[in-house]
N, C-alpha and C positions, 0 to 999 in steps of 0.2 A: 112405417115410422123409423125401422133400420137402417133404411136408405138416407133419412135424414139424419144421422144422428154424426155430429163431428166428434170424432177421439180425440179429447184434448189431451194430448200429451201421451196417449197410447202408441201413435204413429212414432212417436218425437221421443222414446225410450232411448238413451246410448245406446246404440252396435257398436260392437266392440273386437276385436280380432281377426281372427284368420275370416268366421265366420265373413262378417261383415265385409273384406275386403276381395274373398271370392265371391260373394254375389255382386261387386262390381264389375268383374271379369265379366260374367255371366253373362249380365245384363246388355252389357256392351257390347257383345259378339251377337247379341240378337237386334242391335239396332236400335233400341229405345233412347240415347242419347240424344238429348238436343242439342249438347254442347257438341259433339262429333259430329253430329247431322249438319249442324251451323255450318262448321269450319270445313266437311267438306263443299257444302255446294260454295262457300266463299272462297275456296282454293280450287275449285273446277271452273270458277267464272260466272256461275250461275247467280250468284248474288254479288252487286255490288258494292261496296264497302270501302271507306278510305282508310288510309298507312294503319293510323292508328288502331280502328275497330277490328283492322287484318293481325294486326301484333297480337293484340290482348286474348283474340280466339286462336288464335295459333299457339302461345303461353297456354292458355286455357287447354286445351287439346291437349298437348302434350304433359299436363300435368294431370289428367285424367287416365294415360295410359302410363305413365311412371307416377307410381303411389309413391310417399316420401312421409314426413311430418304430417302432413295432411292426404286424404284421400275422398275418392268419387264415390258419394252413398247412393244410386239411385233410387234407393227406398228415400233419404231425406229429399231430394230433388222431388222425388213426384206429388210427394203429397203437400209441399205450398205448389205446385200445376194445377194437383185437384181440389184442390181447397178455391182457389181461384176461380176453375172453371164449371165446380160444382154450385158454389152458392153465394159469386159475386156477382149482380147482374148489372147492367147498363142501367143509367137511369132518364136518360137523353135522347133525345133524335130518333131516327127510324128505329133504334135499335134498343130503347127505351123498354126495359122491362125484360129482356132477353139475358140470357146467361153469355158471362164473357167467352171468348174462344180467344186464346192466348195464340198470338203468330210464331213462328219458327223463333227469331230473334227474340221476343219478350219469354217465350222457354227458355230459352239457352241463357238470358242473363238469369232467370230465376233459378233456373238450376247450379249454376256458377255460385253465385249467390248464399244460397243453401245448401248445396249437394256436398260439399269441401266440409269434412269435420278431421279428429285428430281419433286416435281408439277410446277417448274419453265420449266421444260424439258429440262435441263442441266444435262451434262453425268454425274456421280458418275466416272466413269475410266479417269485417265490421264494420265496413263502411263501404259503400257504393255513390257512386259519380256519376251520372245520366245524364248527358248535354246531347241532346236530340231538336233538330228543326219542331218551330210549335205545330197544334195541331197532329201531333201523332200519339196521343193518346198517352201521355206521362202522367197525367194528374189522376186519371181513371188508376193506371200502374201502381202507383201510390197509394191512391186507396185501398185497392184490395192487397197490397202488401200491409197497410195500417193495422188494415181487420183481419190480415190472417196472426200476426204479433200479440193481437188482441183477444182473438177466441182461440188457436189452433196452435201455437208455439211453446207449449208447455209451459209457459215460463209462470210460477206462481206470482202472482201482483203484478202482474203488466201495467206499463203506463207507456202509454204511446202518443207522439205529440205530434200534429202538422203545426211547424215551426217559420215563420216570417219575419220581420221586422212590422210590418203594420197586418191589424190585425184580419183584413176584407179579405189579404191574400192569402191569412195563415186557416182561413177558415174554409178555400175552395179545395184543396184534398179531404178536407174532415166535414164538409156536406156532402161531398159526393161519397164517402166512406158512411155514413149518416143515412143514406137515400138507397145506399147498398142493401145493408141493414135491413131496411125497412120493405124494402123488394123481396128479401130471401125469409122465409115463414123459417128456417131452422137458425138463421141469425136473429131471427127475431122474438123466436121463443126464449132464447140466453141470453138477449139483452134488453137494457133501459137506457131510449133512445130521447135521451134532454135536451134542454134548451143550448147547452153549453158544452155537455159532455153524452160521450156512450159508455154506459157499463154495464160491464158483465159482472154479474151476481156467482156466478159458476167458480169463479176463480180469482174473485175482488180484483180484474182488471178494470181501465180506464182509461178512453184517448177521447182528449182537449186539442180543443186549438190553443199555441202561445205567440203572443206575438213580442216585442222585443224592449218590454219595459223591465231591464232587467232590475231593477226592486226586490221584482217579487219572483223572481224565476230562480232565484239560489235555494239550495237547497233541495233539488227535484232527483228522483229514482229512474232514470230514466232506461226503460228498457230496448225502446225503439221512437228516433227520430224523425218524420220527413222536412225534410228543407225546401220549401219549395221556392222557384223562380230566383235565384238566387243573384243574378244578375241584378236583380232591381234594388238590391242590400246595398244602403249606405253606412258607411261604420259597424259592417258584420260581422268584423272579427269576434267582435265582444260577445255577441250573442249563439255565435260559432262554438266560441268555448267553453260560455256557459252549459251550452247544453252538453260538448262533447263532456264535460267536465260531472254530468251528472250520471254517464252512462257507467263511470269507474266501477260501482257497488256491484253490478250487472255481469252475468260468466259468459254471456256471450249478445251482446246488445249488437244491435245495429241503427247506424244513421246514413239514412237513403236521401241523396242529395240527387234532386231534379230540376232543370234549366236550359233555359236556349241562351244564345247569346245575346249580349247586351251591349249598351254606351257607356257604363258607370265602371271606371277604368282605376287598375290600382287598389281594387276592393277584395273582397271574400272570394268574389268568381274568376278572377285571374289568378287568385290563389290558389284556388282548389282548380283550375284548368291546367298552370303550370307545374302541381303536384304529378297530376293524370301527364301532362309530357316528362318529368323527370322519369317516372313510374315506368312508364313505356320504352322511352332510351334506353333504362336502365337494364331489361330483359335480354341487352345484348353486348354488354358493358360489365368487364369482370369486375370492374371497381364503380359500376355504376349504381345511382341510387335507390334502393329496397325498399319497401313497403309492402309485403304480403299479404297486411291485411286490408287495402282496400282496391277493390275492383274498382278500373275506371275506362266508363265505356262511355268513348268521347266520336257520336256520330256530326261527320261535317265534311264539306269539302275539300281536298287536297289543296287547292288552287281557288282562289278569286273567280280566275280566269273559266273557269269552266260552268259557270252559272248559267249559259245561254246553252250548254250540251244538256239534252234532256236525260243521256244514257248515265246522267253524273249525280242527276237530284237524289236518288236513294242516298246516294253516300251520308247525307246529313237528315236522310227522311224514311227512316227504313221499314214508316207505315204507308210510303204513297202507293196509292192504287186500290187501298183497301182501309186504311184508317183514315188515311190523309186523302184529299180529293187530288186527283192530279190534272182533272182541268183547270181546278181554281188555279192550279200551282205556275200551270203555263200560261192564263191569261195576267198573272201577277209578270212573269216574266214577260210575257211582249210588251206589257205597259211599260216597265224599265226601260225597254229598249226604243221604245218612242219617248219619253220621258226620264231620264238620268238622274234626276234630283230622288225621284223615286227610288233610285239603284241599293244605297246603303242599306235602307232599311230591311230592304227584301232581302240583303248578304245576312244579315244580323242575321235577323229572326227564322227567315226559310232556311237558310246550309251554312249558319254557325258560324262566319268570318265576323270575328271582332271587330266592333266596329270600333277603330282607330284609323288614322292614317298610313299606317305599315301593315305589313303580314309576313310571314316567314320567306326567306330570302329561297332555301332550299330544301327539298325533303331529306329525311335521314338515308333514305336509300339515294340519293344522290352526294351527300355527303363521306358516309362511310367510306372507308377504306382502311383496310387489314396490310398493306403493305408494307413493310418496314425495311431498315436498312442500318450502316455501320458506319462511320467516322472514326479512322484512329487515331491516335497521337501520330505526329511528326516521327518519322528513325524507324514505324514497326513493320517490317517487312511480311508478306502476305503468312511466308513460315511461321516466324513468330506468334504471329494472332493465332495462329492454327494450335502450336503446342504452347504458348504462353512464356511466362517468365516467374509467373507463379507457382508450379505445381501443376499444371496442362491447362487452369483455366484462362478462359480470356480475360486480354487483361479489364479489368474493372471503370475503368476512364474512357472507354470507348464512345465515343458519342453517339448516341443513338442506343436501338435494340443491341446488346452483348450477344443472345442467340441468333440471330439473324443472319442470312448466309451472304447478303448480299454486301458487299463491302466497298466503299466509295472512296475514291481518293480528291477530292475535288481540291482546286489551288483558286479559284474566286468565286466570290459570294455577293450578293445583294443583300444589305440588312432593310429591314423595317420595326419601327417602333411607333409603342404607344403608349406615353408615359400618363401616368394618373399620382393621387396626393394621396386619399386615404382609402375611402371605400371602393377605389375600383383596383381591379388589378394593376400592376405594367407586364406589358408584354413587351417580346424582342423577338425575331426573326431573323435568320441567316437560310435563305433562299439560294440553291444553287442548281447545274447542269452537270452535267459530265458527259463527255465526246461521243461515248455508246449510246446515247440517251437522250431522247424526246421530252423525257420527263423531267418534272419541277421539283427538287427534295429543299425538304422542309427541317431546318430545324431552330427550336423553339426553347425558350427558357420565359418564366412571370415569376413574377413578387409580390409578394403581401406585406406589412407592416404585421410585425411580430405582436403587436399588443391587441391587434382588433383578431386574431387567427382562431382561438376558442370560440368569440361571438359567432365568428360568419360558421363555422363549424357548427354550433349548436342550433344559431337562427335560420340560415340558413340550407342548412340540410345537407351542405355540398364538402365534399371530401377533399378538404385543403391538405388536412395534419397528412391524410393519406398520399396525397400527391406530391407532399413535402419530403417524407419518408422516401417515395419514389425517388428524389432528386428532378421532378420536374418544375418544382418550387421552392424559390427559395424567400427566405424572410429576410425583411431590414429591422435592425433595432427601432425600437420606440411605436409610434404612432403616424407614421407619415412613412415616404419609399424617399431614399436617396439616391437619386438620378445617377450617380457614381455608380454604382452597384451596375449597372445596366451597360454603362464604358466598361468595368473590371468583365463582365461575360463578353462583349466582343474583342478585348483583349486577349483574354484568354482563347477562345477560339482563333485569335492568329496566333501567336505563341506557342500555341500546344497542340495544334491540329494543321497548322500551318496552312488556313483559311485565309487569303487577301478579301480585302472587304473592297471594291471595286466603286460602290456607289451604297448609302444607305438614305432611304426615306424615312422622314419623320414629321409629324403634324406638328408646324410653329408655334399653335397657340400656345406661350407659358414655356415654351421649351428653349429658348434662344439660349441662358446662359449653358444648360447642358448641350446643346450642339457646337456652342464653342469649346466645351472641354474635348468633347468630339473630334473636331478638327483640329487641334494641337496634338490627336492621336494619332488619327487619321489620312491627314490630311485637309487643306481646305476646301477642294473640289469635290469633296466624299460625301457632304452632307446634303441631302436634296430635301428641299420642303416639299409636302406633297397640301397644298391649299386643299381643305377638306369643301365639299356640297358639288353638285351635281355635272356642271360642268370641267373638273376635274376626274369625279369618279365614276361616273355611270358608265362609260364604256369600260374601263378597266373591270368594273365589278363585273359587269355581263360577262363577259371573257374569263375572269375567273373562275363565275357558275360553271360557265362548259365547260371548261378544263378541271375542274374539283367533279363535277359528273363524268367525266368521261375515263375520269381514275388517272389523269395525268399529273397533278398536286400529290405528292406521296409524304404523306406530315406523321410518318413513323408511328401511325400511331398510336397517337398522341390522346390520351383521353380528353387533357384540357381543349386541347384545340377542336376536338370532336365537339366537347362540348361549347364553346365560344362557337363556334358555327351555326349549331343548332340553335344557339341564342338570336341569332341575326335575323331580325328582318330589315324592309328597305322602305323608305317612303319614293313615289313617283309622281313626277309631276307631268302635267295636262300634254308633256310632249314627248310623254314615256322615256322619258333622263329618269336616273334611280341613285340613291345612297342609301347607305345603312342608316339604319333607325338605329339610336339609343335609348335607354331607360333609365327612368329612376329606382328602377328595382333592383340591389343589389343580389338576388340572385340569377339575375341573368345577364351576366359579365359579357360583352361581346369583343371586350381588349385583343383577344387571341385573334380573332377573325380583324379588327381593326388594321393591327400592325402587320399580317400577310397581308392586306390591300394594299397600304402603303408600300410595302414590298414589291408587289406584283405591280403596281402603278410605274413605278423605277423601271422596273425589270422591261415594260411594254417601251419606256420611252429612250433604254439603252439595249435594246434586244441585238441591235446591229453588233454595237461595238463590245459589249458582250460576250456574243458567241465569237468572235473573232479572237479573243483570250483564250477560250477554253479550246 
């Protein structure tokens, strides 16, 4: 009987102070930490994962070894893993009735979700976002998490909900959880499995399925919400917000989201996917987006082109060969080769490529470039730059990073501009070369209407205010961009930094009045319209991508440039021609990339004449 006990709360008593942190180090040295083991196999190439998962587990491993506000508790991590493997059973198929045996990727994820705590024993993570290819056991795992939160989390009066916009979808996880309870003598002894809920009389807990009748969902006191297949949710933000509001009274609630990719765009799935992107990108950006309460686990191909490579399939399917049948997937891939009309569905459901006409242009590794430079004002000698005229400090208005050793003195530049009205950023670029280098150096400026700054910071969670304080972004009074501010920036580069503009590329749509102002300032032959479309942009975009990946484009470690490049996707026609893809999502601006591409396109057109000048 003792082995059938579920020690509710006993193993979950808060562990505090030096004892808990000392146990952490001792347990890790014994090699019992699934996070470290998973990261070891990933970094050794023994397990193949995509770039997002790789970066998340690199950070998690670092967090284990460098405890701070939160630290890793082996006891808390092992408690949930032991519960799942000891008390939860499969209900269907050849494994029906057998205990669940978690794979390493599942153990690592549960260890991360439940194992990081503070000195009061309160969990770090409050939200899990798991995006994984279909048939990798996510519903089974969700059901096991739900039962753990009902029976063994130590919460008084837990309220666990399986949530979806349609009741049939919401009941998938709940029904599986009920079957688990019925197949486990230890759980069944403590629970009543009713028609619409599971009741745990020992702690006054309940586990229900909820659909999106929002008029009846207010007033929930949620300890755990399991959101299944959010890619199917339409107008899902309202439902998510109600559940998120419902966890406010709990000390350590969990919202767990499980999904594959889907076809419904600009809804809750895209919001949560893009949140994962921002979190992962922010790990490497000093001023990047931060949310230490969300655990983003996104299994996906890094590129659409990997779908025919069996060695890449595990990037989206960590359970391939064990939970998911490899032969069945291989047969689907072969059918797609014979019938391309089947490909979009397979890419979406099996490999988590979002079903749109576009995909990410470049990876983060291809975009990332920490090289910096500076351009002094005209008249400053190298000696004056070292000693300064203000008490030994570098001149504060040097264009670029004032602490960089690489001082450049360009004479001629090529500009690029992407104008906007209200929602978009306006972006301008000055790209140039110097005789001693083959690299292309980029100076940037961005503008945003002053009236929308606070709204954009609050709703989009993008640090426009910080970028403004850093001098990377300027504000235009009112609610729209005044193109004259762009003209003044180019004039400033010319007058203060002695940078003469050989040519300036721009999208002529809606920009003729501004272009005429620029012609009057810089000469009639300076302004070069860049027609938007694959005919003009395909070759330059491909070459620009190659130069970015080769670190030939030095954008001065500008975080807005990097962010715009990361947001850029592309459309491809049947002949393999590409062009940038814009969205209506204000959180994903690509204006900086568009301005850079306009400048680069003109650079290619004028390359020989430009090189003769420098």
